N, C-alpha and C positions, 0 to 999 in steps of 0.2 A: 081166501085160498091163493090169491097172487101173492100174499106176504109170504106164505110159506114157500112156494114155488121160488121165487126171488132168494129167499135166505137158503134153501138147499141147493141152488145153482151157485150163490156166491161160495157158499162152503166147498162144492166140488172143485170148483175152477181154484179156489185157494189152495186146496189139498193138491189138486192135479199141478199147480204150479210149484209148490214145494217139494213135490216128489220128482218132478222133472229136474228140477235144481240138483237135489240128491243124486239123482241118477248121471248128472253131467261130470260129478266126481268118479275117478277112476276106479276108487276102493268100492263105491256101491254097485258099480256097474259089473266090477268082476265078481264080486260077492253072490250075484245073481247068475253066475254061470251062462251068462248070455255069450256065445261064442262069437258073435259077429264084433264088428268095430262099433263105438259108440259113435253116434253121428254129431255133426257138428251142429244141427239145429235142435238139440235138446235143451241148451240154455235157452237160446230166444224163444222157445215155446214154454218154457217155465215163466219167464219174465212177462211174457204176453198174457200167459193165463192169469198171473197175479195182476197185470195192469186191467184185465178184463172183470177181475173180481172187484177191484176198487171202482170201476165204473158203474157196475151192479151196485156195489154200497152205495154211490152216489145217487143213483138212481132210486134206491130203496127208501135213503133217509136225507137226502140233499148232502151238499159237499161238506158242511160242517161235521154233523153228526155221524155221516157215512164215512168219513175219513177216521173219525174216533172207532166207530164200529168196526172197519178193516183192521185197525191196528189192535183191537182188543181180541180180534179172532187169531191173530197169531199164536199166542201162547196156546191155547189147546189143539190147533192145527198142527204146530210144530211139535207138541207132546205126541200127538197122535201118530205123526210120521215117525217121529224117532223112536216110538215104541214099536212101530210097525218093523222098521229096520233092525231094530234090535231083536225082536223075537220072532217074526214073521215075515222075513225079508222076500220069500217066495210069493207073497201076496202082491208084490210089484213086478214080478217077471212077466205078466202079460203087457203091462205098459212099457217096460224095457224092451218086448219083442216088438212092440208097436212103433216104438221109437226108433228100432233097428233096421227098419224096412225102407 
């Protein structure tokens, strides 16, 4: 059960980090029609979330295989975010509103 919780939190932090880095770009921010100004901490939150997911991968599998596991999660997470931005960008609107406060 703990393994499932670690993997789920690792994936959530990985997707959150990639989404924050995507929203740090003006094109994606304006696409969501968020009328507030993009905040400067969007990028550090994204990198911090990716670093936290790497730490969780290390805690789950150790440094060697955890790093490999973390890198192997990039393609499915990146594809999921790319398809979300292409087809359903409004799903990221709550995150953008949360980051704009």
